[in-house]
Structures are given as structure tokens and as C-alpha cells.
C-alpha positions as CSV (number, residue, x, y, z in Angstrom):
1,M,-27.9,70.7,60.7
2,L,-26.0,71.8,63.8
3,R,-22.7,70.4,62.5
4,K,-23.1,71.9,59.2
5,Y,-24.2,75.4,60.1
6,G,-23.5,75.7,63.9
7,L,-25.5,77.5,66.4
8,A,-27.9,80.4,65.7
9,S,-25.6,82.6,67.8
10,D,-22.8,82.1,65.4
11,H,-24.5,83.8,62.7
12,I,-25.8,87.1,64.6
13,L,-25.5,90.0,62.3
14,D,-26.9,92.6,64.5
15,A,-28.4,93.1,68.0
16,H,-29.9,95.5,70.4
17,I,-28.8,95.3,73.9
18,V,-29.6,97.0,77.2
19,D,-26.5,97.4,79.2
20,V,-26.1,97.6,82.9
21,N,-26.4,101.5,82.7
22,G,-29.7,101.2,80.8
23,R,-28.4,102.3,77.5
24,V,-29.8,100.6,74.4
25,L,-26.9,99.8,72.2
26,D,-26.9,98.4,68.5
27,R,-23.9,96.8,66.7
28,K,-22.4,100.1,65.8
29,S,-22.6,101.8,69.2
30,M,-21.6,98.6,71.2
31,G,-18.5,97.8,69.2
32,E,-17.3,94.6,67.7
33,D,-16.0,93.2,71.1
34,L,-19.3,93.1,72.7
35,L,-20.9,91.6,69.6
36,W,-18.3,89.0,69.7
37,A,-19.2,88.3,73.4
38,I,-22.9,88.0,72.5
39,R,-22.1,85.5,69.8
40,G,-20.5,83.2,72.4
41,G,-17.1,84.6,72.9
42,G,-17.7,85.5,76.5
43,G,-18.8,83.5,79.6
44,A,-21.0,85.9,81.4
45,S,-24.1,88.0,80.8
46,F,-23.4,91.4,79.3
47,G,-27.0,92.8,79.2
48,V,-30.5,92.1,78.0
49,I,-30.8,91.3,74.3
50,L,-34.0,92.9,72.8
51,P,-34.1,92.0,69.0
52,W,-31.5,90.6,67.0
53,K,-30.8,89.8,63.2
54,V,-29.8,86.3,62.5
55,N,-28.5,85.0,59.1
56,L,-30.7,82.1,58.5
57,A,-29.6,78.9,56.4
58,Y,-31.8,77.3,54.0
59,A,-33.1,73.9,55.1
60,P,-32.7,71.0,52.7
61,T,-35.7,69.7,51.1
62,T,-35.2,66.3,52.5
63,L,-34.2,65.4,55.9
64,L,-32.8,62.0,57.4
65,Y,-33.8,61.2,60.8
66,S,-33.7,58.0,62.8
67,V,-35.3,56.7,66.0
68,V,-33.4,54.7,68.6
69,A,-35.4,52.6,71.0
70,R,-33.8,52.1,74.4
71,R,-34.9,49.3,76.8
């Protein structure tokens, strides 16, 4: 399902983050640049994420899996 839908961080709709100054920011107060960084656009830690809203994908009714034995 990763190839079809991507990572959960790609589908973040909103997040509350505590920044370095101790402020709790939501999507509106942090701005789109910081939200983009939280979703994987940056390579560093920008704060502590408390809750976040993620757009979920529906799982298919049947899944295909396989087991590969290695010797």
C-alpha cells in the first residue's frame, strides 16, 4: 500500500507543534512552510508534534502477500 498511497506523513492535514520557544502552533499559526517541513520537506527537527490529523486511505477488502524463505 506504500507504493499506491505513500507515507502517512505525505497526508498530514493539520498538526499541533511545540516550537523551540515553547509556543504551541497549529496549521494556521505555523504557516504552510513549516507544515511542508513536517510532511518531509525538511531534513531537521522543527519541534515536538503533539497531535496531528492524517487523511486515511481505505484498505482494500483483499490483500496479497507472500513469504520468501531464505537459507
